[in-house]
C-alpha positions in Angstrom: 16.1 -32.3 94.5 12.6 -31.1 93.7 10.4 -28.2 94.7 6.7 -28.0 95.1 4.6 -27.1 92.1 2.3 -24.1 92.3 -0.5 -24.2 94.9 -3.4 -26.5 94.1 -1.4 -28.8 91.9 -1.4 -32.5 92.7 2.0 -34.2 92.5 0.7 -36.9 90.2 4.1 -38.7 90.0 3.9 -39.7 93.7 0.4 -41.2 93.2 0.9 -45.0 93.3 -1.4 -47.4 91.6 -3.4 -49.5 94.0 -1.3 -52.5 95.0 -4.2 -55.0 94.6 -4.6 -54.0 91.0 -0.9 -54.1 90.1 0.1 -56.3 87.2 3.8 -55.6 87.8 5.4 -54.3 90.9 9.1 -53.5 91.3 10.4 -53.0 94.8 13.8 -51.3 95.3 15.2 -52.9 92.1 19.0 -52.5 91.4 21.1 -54.0 88.7 24.9 -53.8 88.5 27.1 -54.9 85.7 30.6 -54.9 87.3 31.2 -51.3 88.4 28.3 -50.0 86.4 25.0 -49.5 88.2 22.5 -49.7 85.3 19.4 -49.5 87.6 19.9 -47.6 90.8 16.8 -48.3 92.9 13.5 -48.4 91.0 10.0 -48.7 92.5 7.2 -49.1 90.1 3.6 -50.3 90.1 1.9 -50.9 86.7 -1.8 -51.5 86.6 -3.5 -54.5 85.1 -4.6 -53.6 81.6 -2.5 -50.5 81.4 -0.4 -49.3 78.5 2.7 -48.2 80.4 5.8 -46.7 78.8 9.3 -46.5 80.1 10.9 -43.5 78.4 14.4 -42.4 78.5 17.7 -41.9 76.6 20.1 -44.7 75.8 21.8 -45.9 79.0 19.0 -44.7 81.3 18.1 -48.1 82.6 14.8 -48.6 80.9 15.7 -51.7 78.8 17.5 -53.3 81.7 14.4 -52.8 83.8 12.3 -54.4 81.1 14.7 -57.4 80.9 14.4 -57.9 84.7 10.6 -58.0 84.4 11.0 -60.6 81.5 13.5 -62.7 83.5 16.4 -62.2 81.1 18.3 -60.4 83.9 18.1 -61.0 87.6 18.2 -58.0 89.9 21.3 -57.4 92.0 18.9 -56.3 94.7 15.1 -55.8 95.1 12.1 -57.8 94.0 10.0 -58.3 90.8 6.3 -59.2 91.4 3.8 -60.2 88.7 0.2 -60.1 89.8 1.3 -60.2 93.4 3.7 -63.2 93.1 7.4 -62.9 93.6 9.1 -64.0 90.4 12.5 -62.5 91.0 14.4 -65.8 90.7 12.2 -67.4 88.1 13.2 -68.1 84.4 11.5 -66.3 81.6 9.4 -69.3 80.6 8.0 -69.5 84.2 6.6 -66.0 83.9 3.2 -65.1 82.3 4.8 -62.6 80.0 5.9 -62.4 76.4 8.4 -60.0 74.8 8.4 -58.3 71.4 11.9 -57.2 70.3 13.0 -54.5 67.8 14.6 -57.0 65.5 11.4 -59.2 65.5 13.4 -62.4 66.1 11.3 -64.4 63.6 12.5 -67.7 62.2 13.3 -67.0 58.6 12.9 -70.7 57.5 9.4 -70.9 58.9 6.2 -69.6 57.5 4.3 -66.8 59.1 1.8 -69.3 60.5 4.5 -71.5 61.9 6.2 -68.5 63.5 3.0 -67.4 65.2 2.1 -70.9 66.3 5.6 -71.9 67.5 4.9 -71.2 71.2 1.6 -73.2 71.0 3.5 -76.1 69.4 6.0 -76.1 72.2 3.1 -76.2 74.7 1.7 -79.2 72.7 -1.5 -77.5 71.8 -3.6 -79.7 69.5 -3.1 -78.9 65.8 -6.7 -77.9 65.1 -6.7 -75.6 68.1 -3.3 -74.2 67.1 -4.5 -73.4 63.6 -7.6 -71.6 65.0 -5.6 -69.5 67.5 -3.0 -68.6 64.8 -5.8 -67.5 62.5 -7.3 -65.4 65.3 -4.0 -63.8 66.1 -3.2 -62.9 62.4 -6.7 -61.5 62.1 -6.1 -59.3 65.1 -3.0 -57.7 63.4 -4.7 -57.5 60.0 -2.6 -60.3 58.4 -5.3 -62.8 57.3 -4.1 -64.9 54.5 -0.4 -64.3 55.2 0.1 -67.6 57.1 1.8 -69.4 54.2 4.4 -66.6 53.5 7.9 -66.4 54.9 9.3 -63.4 56.9 11.6 -62.5 54.0 8.5 -61.9 51.8 7.1 -59.3 54.1 7.7 -55.6 54.7 9.1 -54.3 58.0 5.7 -53.3 59.3 4.3 -56.7 58.4 7.1 -58.5 60.1 6.5 -56.4 63.2 2.9 -57.4 63.2 3.8 -61.1 62.9 6.1 -60.7 66.0 3.2 -59.1 67.8 0.8 -61.9 66.8 3.3 -64.5 67.9 3.5 -62.8 71.3 -0.2 -62.4 71.7 -1.3 -65.9 70.6 0.0 -67.3 73.9 -2.4 -65.0 75.8 0.2 -63.6 78.2 -1.1 -61.4 81.0 1.7 -58.9 80.4 3.3 -58.0 77.0 6.7 -56.4 77.0 7.8 -54.4 74.0 11.4 -53.4 73.6 11.6 -50.5 71.1 9.6 -52.6 68.6 9.1 -49.7 66.1 12.7 -48.5 66.1 13.5 -50.1 62.7 10.5 -48.7 60.8 10.4 -45.5 58.8 8.6 -42.5 60.3 5.2 -42.8 58.4 5.0 -46.6 59.2 6.0 -46.0 62.8 3.2 -43.5 63.2 0.7 -45.9 61.7 1.9 -48.7 64.0 1.6 -46.5 67.1 -2.2 -46.2 66.4 -2.5 -49.9 65.6 -0.6 -51.0 68.8 -2.9 -48.9 71.0 -6.0 -50.2 69.3 -4.8 -53.8 69.7 -4.0 -53.2 73.4 -7.5 -51.9 73.9 -8.9 -55.0 72.1 -7.0 -57.6 74.0 -7.1 -55.7 77.3 -3.8 -57.0 78.7 -0.9 -55.0 80.2 1.5 -53.5 77.7 4.9 -52.3 79.0 6.6 -50.4 76.3 10.3 -49.2 76.2 11.2 -46.3 74.0 13.5 -43.3 73.7 11.0 -41.5 71.5 8.9 -39.1 73.6 6.3 -38.8 70.8 5.7 -42.5 70.9 5.3 -42.5 74.6 2.9 -39.5 74.6 0.8 -41.0 71.8 0.2 -44.4 73.2 0.6 -44.4 77.0 -1.9 -44.4 79.8 1.1 -43.5 82.1 4.8 -42.9 81.5 7.9 -43.4 83.7 10.8 -41.2 82.7 14.1 -42.8 83.3 17.5 -41.1 83.8 20.8 -42.5 85.0 19.1 -45.7 86.4 16.4 -43.9 88.3 12.8 -42.9 87.6 12.5 -39.1 87.6 8.7 -38.9 87.2 5.7 -41.1 86.7 2.4 -39.7 85.4 -0.1 -39.5 82.5 1.3 -38.0 79.2 -0.4 -34.7 80.0 1.0 -34.6 83.6 4.5 -35.4 82.5 4.4 -32.9 79.6 2.5 -30.1 81.3 4.1 -30.4 84.8 7.6 -31.8 84.6 9.0 -32.3 88.1 12.7 -31.9 87.1 14.7 -30.0 84.6 15.7 -33.3 82.9 12.0 -34.3 82.3 11.2 -30.8 81.0 14.1 -31.0 78.5 13.6 -34.6 77.5 9.9 -34.8 77.0 9.2 -32.4 74.2 10.9 -29.0 73.9 10.9 -26.8 76.9 12.4 -23.4 77.9 14.1 -23.2 81.3 14.3 -19.9 83.2 17.0 -19.9 85.9 18.8 -17.7 88.3 18.8 -13.9 87.7 16.9 -14.3 84.5 14.1 -16.1 86.2 13.9 -13.5 89.0 13.7 -10.7 86.5 10.9 -12.3 84.4 9.0 -14.5 86.9 9.7 -12.3 90.0 10.9 -15.2 92.1 14.2 -17.1 92.3 14.2 -20.8 91.2 14.1 -22.8 88.0 10.9 -22.5 85.8 9.8 -24.2 82.7 7.5 -22.8 79.9 6.7 -24.8 76.8 7.3 -23.0 73.4 3.7 -23.4 72.2 2.4 -21.7 75.3 4.1 -18.4 74.3 2.8 -15.9 71.9 4.7 -13.3 69.9 3.5 -9.7 70.3 4.6 -6.2 69.6 6.9 -4.7 72.3 4.3 -2.3 73.5 1.4 -4.7 73.7 -0.5 -4.8 77.0 -0.1 -7.7 79.4 -3.0 -9.0 81.4 -2.9 -9.5 85.2 -2.7 -13.3 84.8 0.2 -13.2 82.3 3.9 -13.1 82.3 6.0 -11.4 79.7 9.5 -10.7 78.5 11.0 -8.5 75.8 13.7 -9.4 73.3 14.6 -9.7 69.7 14.1 -12.6 67.2 17.6 -14.1 66.7 16.6 -16.9 64.4 13.6 -18.1 62.5 13.1 -21.8 61.5 10.3 -22.4 59.1 8.9 -26.0 59.6 5.9 -26.0 57.3 2.9 -26.4 59.6 4.6 -24.2 62.2 7.6 -21.9 62.7 10.1 -21.9 65.5 11.4 -18.5 66.7 14.5 -18.2 68.9 14.3 -15.0 70.9 17.3 -13.4 72.6 15.8 -11.9 75.8 16.7 -8.4 77.1 16.9 -10.0 80.6 19.5 -12.4 79.4 19.3 -15.9 77.9 16.9 -17.1 75.2 13.4 -18.5 74.8 12.1 -20.7 72.0 8.6 -19.9 70.7 6.6 -22.2 68.4 3.6 -20.7 66.4 1.3 -22.5 63.9 1.3 -21.1 60.4 -2.4 -20.8 60.2 -2.5 -17.5 58.2 1.2 -16.7 57.6 3.4 -17.5 54.7 7.0 -18.7 54.9 8.3 -15.2 53.7 6.2 -13.4 56.4 7.6 -15.8 59.1 11.2 -15.4 58.0 10.8 -11.6 57.9 10.5 -11.6 61.7 14.2 -12.2 62.1 15.8 -9.3 64.0 12.5 -7.8 65.0 11.9 -6.5 68.6 9.1 -8.5 70.2 7.3 -9.1 73.5 6.7 -12.7 74.6 3.6 -13.3 76.6 2.2 -16.4 78.3 -0.3 -17.3 80.9 1.2 -17.4 84.4 0.1 -21.0 85.3 2.2 -22.2 82.3 5.6 -21.3 84.0 6.0 -24.1 86.5 8.9 -24.4 89.0 10.9 -27.6 88.6 13.7 -29.2 90.5 17.3 -29.1 89.2 
């Protein structure tokens, strides 16, 4: 169940992409594995040339949905359309899509060049044309001169780029990426996020990206579909999904969010319901600080302080009941000053538009 957002707010998750421009459309798609319904009725439209992410926890249905787009799984019910054509019963090789997997799936006995050109060889592309296209693909992923090496001689990030080049060399209209950065360390993963987005802009094809990492989805996506228990809970731009979550699940899964419910919400917000406010939207103030007409406030005491280097997380026990998490940047405060706030009485203040009602 959902409730309306505050007046004047457009419910972006219900705004469908124009059908004529859809690269991928799913219509009432279900998938059952015995008694388990992995996908419980998904409707999606993904624009041509869009970087679209399917975000959700393990078991939420996102990877199964991607596999149905690829043709590795057939829907129990519903239809899959690629550029307006029904491909529901077609095999993977009959669809104009390619998939990049987390484990790269490279042939260890082949060189990088042969791995990238394998699909072209299967399609009987002439050797000279194949060599030119492989060179172009490797240049695109910044691996010029690596064509003679074998996958075992490469780093994890380089192997990931080889897998990407192999997928792109076939010029698919849709590229599917199944948690492709999951095996990389944090620093390399962050670098590859930027590279992937740049490559997607360069080639201009549709990328559909599956991840459980909300930071990845927020960093790269034009739009995000948040999956939970086989359903899509919200679709929107990263800013829309983060700033105006439609459900309590989205508010909690995409970033860190505080939820005000029941009597606590009524005491603080002045209305019954469930409301969300992001930790970085709240500022810590002295208990007697003035509150502006367009602000909401609550008093309490700092129960715990977690110093994180660039910022500090404060957990505040509210006088009205419950807790709120506050995040503040350490622009002019030392670690000792931040930690000294523990046990202190405070007033939490935030702009009223930042506490949005959400469905349960």
